[in-house]
PAZAPA-4460 file (N, C-alpha, C; in steps of 0.05 Angstrom, whole numbers, plus 32768, in hexadecimal, padded with zeros to 4 digits):
% residues 257
    n_x    n_y    n_z   ca_x   ca_y   ca_z    c_x    c_y    c_z   seq   type   mol
   8010   7FEC   7FFE   7FFD   8000   8000   800D   801A   8003     1      X     A
   8008   8031   7FF1   8015   8046   7FF0   8007   805D   7FFA     2      X     A
   800F   8071   8007   8005   808D   8012   800C   809F   8000     3      X     A
   7FFB   80B4   7FF3   800D   80C8   7FDE   7FFE   80DE   7FE9     4      X     A
   800B   80F6   7FF0   8003   810B   7FF0   8004   8122   7FD7     5      X     A
   7FF0   8125   7FC9   7FFA   8134   7FAE   7FEB   814D   7FB3     6      X     A
   8000   8166   7FA8   7FF1   817C   7FA0   7FF5   8186   7F88     7      X     A
   7FE2   818D   7F7A   7FDA   8192   7F59   7FCE   81AF   7F55     8      X     A
   7FCD   81B6   7F3E   7FBC   81CF   7F3D   7FA2   81C5   7F34     9      X     A
   7F96   81CE   7F3C   7F71   81C8   7F36   7F67   81E3   7F29    10      X     A
   7F5F   81DE   7F0A   7F4D   81EC   7EF9   7F36   81F6   7F0B    11      X     A
   7F31   81E1   7F11   7F14   81E9   7F17   7F14   81FB   7F33    12      X     A
   7F25   81ED   7F45   7F2A   81FF   7F60   7F3A   8220   7F5F    13      X     A
   7F41   821E   7F4B   7F55   8233   7F3E   7F6C   823E   7F52    14      X     A
   7F73   8225   7F5C   7F91   8226   7F73   7F9C   820A   7F74    15      X     A
   7FB3   820B   7F84   7FBF   81F0   7F89   7FAD   81E0   7F9D    16      X     A
   7FA8   81C7   7F99   7F99   81BB   7FAC   7FA9   81A2   7FBA    17      X     A
   7F9F   8198   7FC9   7FAD   817D   7FD5   7F9C   8165   7FD1    18      X     A
   7FA7   8155   7FD0   7F94   813C   7FD1   7FA2   8122   7FE1    19      X     A
   7F9B   8116   7FEF   7FA3   80F9   7FFF   7F9F   80E2   7FE8    20      X     A
   7FAD   80D1   7FE6   7FAC   80B9   7FD9   7FB2   80A4   7FE8    21      X     A
   7FA8   8090   7FE1   7FAD   8073   7FEF   7FA9   805F   7FD9    22      X     A
   7FC4   804A   7FD5   7FC2   8040   7FC1   7FC7   8020   7FCD    23      X     A
   7FB6   800F   7FBB   7FC0   7FF0   7FC9   7FD8   7FE9   7FBA    24      X     A
   7FE4   7FD6   7FC2   7FFE   7FCC   7FBB   7FF5   7FBA   7F9F    25      X     A
   800E   7FA9   7F93   800A   7FA1   7F7D   8002   7F85   7F82    26      X     A
   8003   7F75   7F9C   7FFA   7F62   7F9F   7FDA   7F62   7FA2    27      X     A
   7FCE   7F77   7FA8   7FB5   7F7D   7FB3   7FAA   7F81   7F97    28      X     A
   7FAF   7F8C   7F84   7FAA   7F93   7F67   7FA6   7F7B   7F57    29      X     A
   7FBA   7F63   7F5E   7FBB   7F4E   7F54   7FA5   7F39   7F5B    30      X     A
   7F9E   7F3A   7F75   7F8B   7F2D   7F81   7F6F   7F35   7F7E    31      X     A
   7F64   7F4D   7F76   7F55   7F5B   7F6E   7F4C   7F5C   7F52    32      X     A
   7F60   7F57   7F41   7F5F   7F61   7F24   7F57   7F76   7F1F    33      X     A
   7F52   7F8A   7F30   7F44   7FA4   7F2C   7F4F   7FB8   7F3E    34      X     A
   7F4C   7FCF   7F3B   7F4D   7FE5   7F52   7F39   7FF4   7F59    35      X     A
   7F29   7FEF   7F6B   7F10   8004   7F70   7F19   801E   7F82    36      X     A
   7F0B   8039   7F7D   7F16   804E   7F86   7F02   8059   7F9C    37      X     A
   7F01   8064   7FB0   7EEE   806C   7FC0   7EF7   808B   7FC3    38      X     A
   7EE7   80A1   7FC0   7EED   80BA   7FC1   7EE3   80C0   7FDD    39      X     A
   7EF4   80C9   7FF2   7EEE   80C7   800C   7EF0   80E7   801A    40      X     A
   7ED5   80F4   801D   7ED7   810E   8022   7ED4   8114   803C    41      X     A
   7EDF   812B   8044   7EDE   813B   805F   7ECC   814E   8060    42      X     A
   7EC9   8155   8082   7EAD   8162   8087   7EBC   8187   8088    43      X     A
   7EAA   8192   8091   7EAF   81AC   8090   7EC1   81B6   809D    44      X     A
   7ECC   81AD   80BB   7EE4   81BA   80CB   7EFA   81AC   80C1    45      X     A
   7EFE   8198   80AC   7F16   8188   80A9   7F1F   818A   8089    46      X     A
   7F36   817E   8081   7F42   817D   8062   7F46   8166   805D    47      X     A
   7F57   8162   804C   7F5F   814B   8040   7F6C   8137   8052    48      X     A
   7F79   8141   8068   7F8F   812E   8077   7F7E   8126   8091    49      X     A
   7F5C   812B   8091   7F4D   8122   80AB   7F4A   810A   80A9    50      X     A
   7F43   80F7   8094   7F38   80DE   8092   7F52   80CD   809D    51      X     A
   7F68   80D0   8091   7F88   80C4   809E   7F8A   80C6   80B9    52      X     A
   7F8B   80E2   80C0   7F98   80EA   80DC   7F83   80E2   80F1    53      X     A
   7F6A   80DA   80E9   7F56   80D6   80FE   7F44   80BF   80FD    54      X     A
   7F4B   80A6   80E9   7F3C   8090   80DF   7F5B   807A   80DB    55      X     A
   7F4E   805F   80D6   7F5F   804A   80CD   7F56   804F   80B1    56      X     A
   7F58   8058   80A3   7F50   805A   8089   7F5F   8049   8073    57      X     A
   7F7F   8049   807E   7F94   8045   8070   7F8F   8021   8071    58      X     A
   7F8A   801B   808E   7F88   7FFC   8097   7F78   7FF0   8084    59      X     A
   7F5A   8004   8086   7F46   7FF6   8076   7F49   7FF1   805B    60      X     A
   7F57   800A   804C   7F58   800A   802B   7F6B   7FF0   8027    61      X     A
   7F7C   7FE5   803B   7F91   7FCC   8036   7F7E   7FB8   8030    62      X     A
   7F6C   7FBA   804B   7F59   7F9D   8051   7F4D   7F9F   8039    63      X     A
   7F3E   7FB2   802E   7F30   7FB0   8011   7F3C   7FAC   7FF8    64      X     A
   7F55   7FB6   7FFE   7F65   7FB7   7FE2   7F5A   7FD1   7FCB    65      X     A
   7F53   7FE5   7FDB   7F43   8000   7FC8   7F5D   8012   7FCD    66      X     A
   7F57   8025   7FB6   7F63   8043   7FB5   7F52   804E   7FC2    67      X     A
   7F5C   8066   7FD1   7F46   8078   7FE2   7F58   8091   7FDA    68      X     A
   7F45   80A2   7FCF   7F4B   80BF   7FCC   7F40   80D8   7FDB    69      X     A
   7F4D   80E5   7FEC   7F3F   80F6   7FFD   7F47   8117   7FF7    70      X     A
   7F36   811F   7FE8   7F41   813D   7FDD   7F35   8152   7FF4    71      X     A
   7F41   816F   7FEC   7F36   8182   8002   7F29   8195   7FF3    72      X     A
   7F15   819F   7FF9   7F05   81B4   7FF3   7EFB   81C7   8000    73      X     A
   7F0B   81CA   8018   7F06   81E3   8034   7EED   81E0   803B    74      X     A
   7EDB   81FA   8039   7EBF   81F8   804A   7EAC   81FC   802F    75      X     A
   7EB1   81E8   8018   7E9C   81FA   8006   7E8E   81E6   7FFE    76      X     A
   7E87   81CF   8008   7E6F   81C1   800A   7E6B   81B9   7FED    77      X     A
   7E86   81AC   7FE2   7E89   819A   7FCC   7E78   81A6   7FB5    78      X     A
   7E79   81C2   7FAD   7E65   81CF   7F9C   7E76   81E6   7F8D    79      X     A
   7E6E   81E7   7F74   7E71   81FC   7F62   7E6B   821B   7F6C    80      X     A
   7E7A   8226   7F74   7E73   823D   7F88   7E6F   8258   7F75    81      X     A
   7E62   826C   7F7D   7E58   8282   7F6F   7E75   8297   7F6B    82      X     A
   7E8B   8292   7F78   7E9E   82A0   7F73   7EB8   8291   7F62    83      X     A
   7EA7   8279   7F53   7EB9   826C   7F3B   7ECF   8259   7F42    84      X     A
   7EC7   8255   7F5D   7ED7   8236   7F63   7ECA   8224   7F66    85      X     A
   7ECD   820A   7F53   7EB8   81F8   7F50   7EC0   81DE   7F5A    86      X     A
   7EB7   81D8   7F71   7EBF   81C3   7F87   7EB4   81AC   7F7C    87      X     A
   7E94   81AD   7F74   7E8A   8194   7F68   7E95   8188   7F4C    88      X     A
   7E9B   819B   7F3B   7EAB   8193   7F22   7EC5   8186   7F26    89      X     A
   7ED0   8190   7F39   7EE9   8189   7F44   7EEA   8168   7F4D    90      X     A
   7ED0   8165   7F62   7ECE   814F   7F72   7EC7   8138   7F56    91      X     A
   7EB7   813C   7F4B   7EAB   8127   7F35   7EAE   812B   7F1C    92      X     A
   7EC4   813D   7F0F   7ED7   8137   7EF6   7EF3   813C   7EF7    93      X     A
   7EFD   8152   7F03   7F16   8155   7F00   7F2A   8148   7F16    94      X     A
   7F21   8142   7F29   7F2B   8131   7F3B   7F2F   8114   7F30    95      X     A
   7F19   8107   7F25   7F1D   80E7   7F1F   7F32   80E6   7F03    96      X     A
   7F2E   80FD   7EF9   7F41   8102   7EDD   7F5D   8100   7EE1    97      X     A
   7F5E   810E   7EFA   7F7E   8111   7F09   7F8C   80FB   7F13    98      X     A
   7F75   80E4   7F1F   7F7F   80CE   7F26   7F7E   80B9   7F17    99      X     A
   7F75   80BB   7EFE   7F77   80A9   7EEB   7F92   80B6   7ED8   100      X     A
   7F99   80C9   7ED7   7FB0   80CE   7EC8   7FCE   80CA   7EDA   101      X     A
   7FC8   80D1   7EF7   7FDB   80CE   7F02   7FE4   80B1   7F0E   102      X     A
   7FCC   80A4   7F19   7FCF   8088   7F23   7FC3   8076   7F12   103      X     A
   7FB6   807E   7F01   7FAB   806A   7EEA   7F92   8051   7EF9   104      X     A
   7F83   8066   7F07   7F68   805A   7F11   7F57   8061   7F03   105      X     A
   7F45   804A   7F08   7F2E   804C   7EF5   7F1A   8061   7EFA   106      X     A
   7F0B   8064   7EE2   7EF6   807B   7EE4   7EDC   8071   7EDF   107      X     A
   7ED9   8058   7ED8   7EC0   804A   7ED3   7EB0   8045   7EF0   108      X     A
   7E9A   804A   7EE9   7E81   8046   7F04   7E85   802F   7F0B   109      X     A
   7E89   801E   7F0A   7E89   7FFF   7F1B   7EA5   8003   7F2A   110      X     A
   7EB8   8012   7F29   7ED1   8016   7F33   7ECA   8031   7F48   111      X     A
   7EBA   803F   7F48   7EBC   805C   7F53   7EAA   805C   7F6A   112      X     A
   7EAC   805E   7F83   7E9C   8067   7F99   7EA2   8082   7FA7   113      X     A
   7E93   8084   7FBB   7E96   80A3   7FC6   7E8C   80A3   7FDE   114      X     A
   7E94   80AF   7FF6   7E8B   80A9   800D   7E91   80CA   801F   115      X     A
   7E8A   80D0   8030   7E8E   80E6   8045   7E7D   80E7   805E   116      X     A
   7E8D   80F7   8069   7E83   80FF   8085   7E73   811B   808B   117      X     A
   7E5D   8121   8098   7E57   8136   809A   7E56   814B   8081   118      X     A
   7E5C   8163   807D   7E64   816B   8060   7E66   8160   804E   119      X     A
   7E76   8148   8056   7E82   8137   803B   7E71   8120   8035   120      X     A
   7E59   811F   804A   7E47   810B   8043   7E36   8117   8030   121      X     A
   7E2E   8130   8035   7E22   8142   8022   7E2C   813B   8002   122      X     A
   7E43   8148   8003   7E54   8144   7FEC   7E59   812A   7FE0   123      X     A
   7E56   8116   7FF5   7E55   80F8   7FE1   7E3A   80F5   7FD7   124      X     A
   7E26   80FF   7FE9   7E0B   80F8   7FDE   7E04   8106   7FC5   125      X     A
   7E0F   8124   7FC3   7E0E   8134   7FA9   7E10   812A   7F96   126      X     A
   7E2F   8123   7F95   7E3C   810C   7F7E   7E29   80FC   7F76   127      X     A
   7E20   80E5   7F8C   7E16   80CF   7F7E   7DF9   80D7   7F75   128      X     A
   7DED   80EE   7F7F   7DD3   80F2   7F70   7DD6   8106   7F54   129      X     A
   7DE8   8116   7F53   7DF2   812C   7F3F   7E00   8116   7F27   130      X     A
   7E10   8100   7F2C   7E1F   80F6   7F1A   7E22   80D1   7F21   131      X     A
   7E04   80C6   7F24   7E01   80AF   7F28   7E0D   80A3   7F11   132      X     A
   7E15   80AE   7EFE   7E23   8095   7EEC   7E44   808F   7EED   133      X     A
   7E49   80A5   7F02   7E69   80A5   7F0A   7E6D   8091   7F20   134      X     A
   7E5A   808C   7F32   7E61   807C   7F47   7E49   8068   7F4D   135      X     A
   7E5B   8047   7F53   7E47   8036   7F5E   7E41   8038   7F76   136      X     A
   7E48   8046   7F87   7E40   804B   7FA3   7E48   805F   7FB6   137      X     A
   7E3D   805F   7FC8   7E3A   807C   7FDD   7E38   807B   7FF7   138      X     A
   7E4E   8084   8003   7E42   807C   802B   7E41   809A   8034   139      X     A
   7E32   809F   8043   7E2D   80BB   8051   7E2E   80B3   806E   140      X     A
   7E41   80BF   8082   7E42   80BE   809F   7E3C   80D2   80A5   141      X     A
   7E23   80D8   80B8   7E23   80F3   80C1   7E17   8102   80B0   142      X     A
   7E0A   80FD   80A3   7E0D   8113   8084   7E02   8125   808B   143      X     A
   7E09   8144   807F   7DF9   815F   807E   7DE5   815D   8071   144      X     A
   7DD5   8154   806A   7DCE   814A   8050   7DB2   8161   804A   145      X     A
   7DAB   8170   8057   7D9B   8183   8054   7D9E   819A   804F   146      X     A
   7DA7   81A5   8038   7DB9   81C2   8034   7DA3   81DC   803C   147      X     A
   7D8E   81D4   8036   7D74   81F0   803D   7D76   81F6   805B   148      X     A
   7D88   81E7   806A   7D85   81E8   8088   7D71   81F0   8097   149      X     A
   7D59   81DF   808F   7D41   81E5   809F   7D40   81E1   80B9   150      X     A
   7D54   81CC   80C1   7D52   81C8   80DF   7D65   81D5   80EB   151      X     A
   7D78   81E6   80E8   7D8E   81F5   80F5   7D9B   8208   80E2   152      X     A
   7DA5   821D   80F4   7DAC   8239   80E1   7DC7   8234   80D8   153      X     A
   7DCC   8241   80C3   7DE3   8241   80B3   7DF1   8254   80B3   154      X     A
   7E0C   825E   80A4   7E1F   826F   80A7   7E1A   8280   808F   155      X     A
   7E06   828E   8094   7DFB   8297   8075   7E0C   82AB   8067   156      X     A
   7E20   82B8   8073   7E32   82C7   8062   7E47   82B1   804D   157      X     A
   7E48   8299   805D   7E58   8286   804E   7E49   8279   8037   158      X     A
   7E2C   8273   8043   7E1E   826B   802A   7E12   8281   8014   159      X     A
   7E12   8297   801C   7E13   82A4   8005   7E2A   82AA   7FF1   160      X     A
   7E3F   82A9   7FFE   7E5A   82A1   7FEC   7E5D   828A   7FDA   161      X     A
   7E4F   8275   7FE8   7E57   825E   7FD5   7E3C   8259   7FBE   162      X     A
   7E27   8260   7FCD   7E0A   8259   7FBC   7E00   826F   7FAA   163      X     A
   7E00   827F   7FB5   7DF1   829A   7FAE   7DF1   82B4   7FBF   164      X     A
   7DFE   82C6   7FB0   7DFF   82E0   7FBE   7DEE   82F1   7FCF   165      X     A
   7DD6   82ED   7FBE   7DC3   82F9   7FC0   7DAC   82E5   7FD8   166      X     A
   7DAF   82CF   7FDF   7D9C   82C1   7FEE   7D97   82D1   8009   167      X     A
   7D83   82CB   8013   7D79   82D7   802B   7D74   82C8   8041   168      X     A
   7D6F   82A8   8036   7D6C   8293   8049   7D76   8274   803B   169      X     A
   7D7E   8267   8048   7D87   824D   803C   7D6E   823E   8031   170      X     A
   7D57   8246   8038   7D40   8238   802E   7D39   8239   8015   171      X     A
   7D48   8252   8008   7D49   8254   7FEE   7D5A   8246   7FD6   172      X     A
   7D6B   8234   7FE9   7D79   8219   7FDD   7D68   8207   7FD5   173      X     A
   7D4B   8205   7FE2   7D3E   81EB   7FDE   7D33   81EF   7FC2   174      X     A
   7D36   81D9   7FAD   7D2C   81D0   7F96   7D43   81DC   7F82   175      X     A
   7D5B   81E0   7F8E   7D72   81E5   7F7F   7D84   81D0   7F79   176      X     A
   7D92   81CE   7F66   7DAB   81BB   7F62   7DB8   81B9   7F77   177      X     A
   7DB5   81C3   7F8D   7DC7   81BF   7FA5   7DB2   81AF   7FBC   178      X     A
   7D9D   81A8   7FB4   7D88   8199   7FC5   7D8A   817A   7FC1   179      X     A
   7D8F   816E   7FD5   7D8D   814A   7FD0   7D71   8141   7FCB   180      X     A
   7D5D   814F   7FDC   7D49   8145   7FDD   7D36   8147   7FBD   181      X     A
   7D3D   815F   7FB9   7D3C   8168   7F9B   7D42   815A   7F89   182      X     A
   7D5C   8151   7F86   7D67   8141   7F73   7D62   8125   7F75   183      X     A
   7D5E   811B   7F8F   7D55   8100   7F8E   7D36   80FC   7F83   184      X     A
   7D23   810E   7F86   7D0F   810C   7F76   7D0F   810B   7F5A   185      X     A
   7D20   811C   7F4E   7D23   8122   7F32   7D28   810C   7F28   186      X     A
   7D46   80FC   7F38   7D4C   80E5   7F2A   7D3A   80CF   7F27   187      X     A
   7D29   80C9   7F3D   7D13   80BA   7F40   7D08   80B5   7F27   188      X     A
   7CFC   80D1   7F23   7CEF   80D3   7F0E   7CF9   80CF   7EF0   189      X     A
   7D0F   80D2   7EF0   7D1E   80D3   7ED8   7D21   80B5   7ECE   190      X     A
   7D24   80A4   7EE8   7D2A   8085   7EDF   7D42   807E   7EE7   191      X     A
   7D51   8093   7EF4   7D6B   8092   7EF9   7D79   8077   7F0A   192      X     A
   7D8F   8068   7F00   7D99   8053   7F11   7DAF   8062   7F23   193      X     A
   7D9C   8060   7F3B   7DB0   8069   7F4D   7DCA   8054   7F5B   194      X     A
   7DDE   8063   7F69   7DF3   8055   7F75   7DE8   8045   7F88   195      X     A
   7DF7   8030   7F94   7DEF   8026   7FB2   7DF3   803E   7FC6   196      X     A
   7DE3   8040   7FD8   7DE0   8054   7FE8   7DE2   8049   800A   197      X     A
   7DF2   8055   8017   7DF6   8049   8036   7DF9   8063   8043   198      X     A
   7DEE   8069   805B   7DE8   807A   806B   7DE6   8070   8085   199      X     A
   7DFC   807C   8099   7DF9   807B   80B5   7DFD   809A   80C1   200      X     A
   7DEE   8092   80D9   7DF3   80B1   80ED   7DEF   80A6   810B   201      X     A
   7E00   80AB   811B   7DF3   80AB   8138   7DE3   80B8   8144   202      X     A
   7DD6   80A6   8157   7DB8   80B1   8166   7DBE   80CD   8171   203      X     A
   7DDD   80D2   817E   7DDC   80EB   818C   7DE9   80FC   817A   204      X     A
   7DED   80FA   8167   7DF4   810F   814C   7DE2   8125   8149   205      X     A
   7DED   813C   8146   7DDA   8151   8142   7DCB   8152   8125   206      X     A
   7DD2   8144   8117   7DCE   8141   80FE   7DB9   8126   80F4   207      X     A
   7DB3   811B   8110   7DA0   8105   810B   7D8C   810B   8102   208      X     A
   7D7C   811C   80FD   7D64   8121   80FA   7D62   8126   80DD   209      X     A
   7D77   8133   80D3   7D78   8137   80B9   7D7F   811D   80A7   210      X     A
   7D8D   810B   80B3   7D94   80EF   80AA   7D7A   80E1   80A1   211      X     A
   7D65   80E3   80BA   7D4E   80D9   80B7   7D40   80E2   80A1   212      X     A
   7D41   80FA   809F   7D29   8106   808C   7D34   80FE   8074   213      X     A
   7D53   80FA   8068   7D57   80F5   8052   7D56   80D9   804F   214      X     A
   7D58   80CF   805E   7D50   80A8   805E   7D2C   80AB   8055   215      X     A
   7D1C   80BB   8065   7D00   80B2   805E   7CFF   80C1   8042   216      X     A
   7D0B   80D4   8037   7D05   80E1   8020   7D0B   80C7   8009   217      X     A
   7D23   80BB   800C   7D2C   80A7   8001   7D19   808C   7FFF   218      X     A
   7D0D   8085   8017   7CF9   806F   8016   7CE4   807A   800D   219      X     A
   7CD6   808F   800F   7CBF   8098   8002   7CBE   8095   7FDB   220      X     A
   7CD7   80A3   7FD9   7CDA   80A0   7FB6   7CE5   807F   7FAD   221      X     A
   7CE4   806F   7FC3   7CEA   8051   7FB7   7D04   804A   7FB2   222      X     A
   7D1A   8060   7FB9   7D34   805F   7FB3   7D40   804E   7FCD   223      X     A
   7D53   8036   7FB9   7D5F   801E   7FCE   7D73   802C   7FDF   224      X     A
   7D78   8026   7FF5   7D88   8030   8004   7D90   801F   8020   225      X     A
   7DA8   8024   802C   7DAA   8014   8049   7DA8   802B   8055   226      X     A
   7D97   8029   806F   7D9E   8044   807C   7DA5   8036   80A1   227      X     A
   7DB7   8043   80AB   7DBF   8030   80CF   7DBC   8051   80DB   228      X     A
   7DB4   804B   80F9   7DBC   8057   8109   7DBF   804D   8124   229      X     A
   7DDB   8053   8133   7DD8   8048   814D   7DE7   805E   815F   230      X     A
   7DEF   804F   8177   7DFF   8069   8185   7E14   807B   8179   231      X     A
   7E1B   8091   8183   7E2D   80A2   817B   7E27   80BB   8173   232      X     A
   7E39   80CC   816E   7E3A   80E7   8170   7E48   80F5   815B   233      X     A
   7E47   810A   8155   7E5A   8115   813B   7E78   8118   8140   234      X     A
   7E7E   80FE   813D   7EA2   80FF   8144   7EB3   80E9   813B   235      X     A
   7EC8   80E9   813C   7ED4   80D1   812F   7ED7   80BB   8137   236      X     A
   7ED5   80B6   8151   7ECF   809B   815C   7EBD   808E   8146   237      X     A
   7EA8   8098   813E   7E8B   808E   8136   7E92   8089   8116   238      X     A
   7EA0   809F   8108   7EA3   809F   80ED   7EB6   8088   80E9   239      X     A
   7ECC   8081   80FD   7EE2   806D   80F7   7ED6   8052   80F4   240      X     A
   7EC6   804B   810A   7EB5   803A   810C   7EA5   8031   80FB   241      X     A
   7E92   804A   80EF   7E7A   8040   80D7   7E86   8041   80BA   242      X     A
   7E9E   8051   80B7   7EAB   8049   809C   7EAC   802C   8091   243      X     A
   7EB3   801D   80A3   7EB5   8001   809F   7E98   7FF5   809E   244      X     A
   7E87   8002   80A4   7E6C   7FF6   809B   7E64   7FFA   8080   245      X     A
   7E75   801A   807B   7E6B   801D   805F   7E81   8010   804D   246      X     A
   7E97   8007   8054   7EA7   7FFA   8042   7E9D   7FDF   803B   247      X     A
   7E92   7FD3   804F   7E89   7FB8   804D   7E6E   7FB4   803D   248      X     A
   7E64   7FD2   803F   7E43   7FD3   8028   7E53   7FD5   800C   249      X     A
   7E67   7FE0   800F   7E70   7FEB   7FF0   7E7D   7FD3   7FDF   250      X     A
   7E8A   7FC9   7FEF   7EA2   7FB4   7FE3   7E9F   7F96   7FF0   251      X     A
   7E8C   7F93   8007   7E8B   7F79   8015   7EA1   7F71   8023   252      X     A
   7E9C   7F58   802E   7EB0   7F57   8048   7ECB   7F50   8040   253      X     A
   7EDE   7F63   804B   7EF9   7F64   8044   7F09   7F48   8049   254      X     A
   7EFB   7F3A   8052   7F0A   7F1D   805D   7F04   7F06   8044   255      X     A
   7EF2   7F0F   8033   7EF4   7EFF   801B   7F02   7F07   8005   256      X     A
   7F12   7F20   8008   7F25   7F2D   7FF2   7F43   7F16   7FF1   257      X     A
***
């Protein structure tokens, strides 16, 4: 297994950006016959180093024989912003192209998966909903899945900078390209093939009601998904534990590899 910290100039972010990458060794590549890639997203207060610093993701990546790509998007919600820095396009187009060019990673749907926590859970679900043709599976842990902020306040100046400089309330984002509920309905109506979806949230997490709400939305629409909740709050102890559930959901039991 190799760990690489890469810096390169992003045309979409319009600046140098950092990416942490875990690559399986040659023996694992031979055993599995192909390399599957997990794009693993950080939360609002973190960056590309968070998963490696706070979890056992390197160990898990080795067990499953997968590549893991951990990008940095700052506090910009994996979104193409109003000020021209395009973090969603970076995540779903530029970054996979860079990983294919630099590391030879596949960009095929069956080899591409995405996961994240909190803000990264939103980013992962957004990528899965807006680009379902790109990802075979999606995992959200403690996802901040309701961008309209119906249930709690937001940082309105930041929201204006990212989404709409004239916005008076985050409720104005309802029914837009940033609204996961809206996109789930539109995809269902269009007969889109959804990726596999796994969601987990702790019962002591401040986002538990948001996760239950989105679970109910998917259930009402008849969109297949796996939802679990158990003891846990909004902290790394639980994300490290339950990313393993997400990996098993996506890739099967690691002992079979």
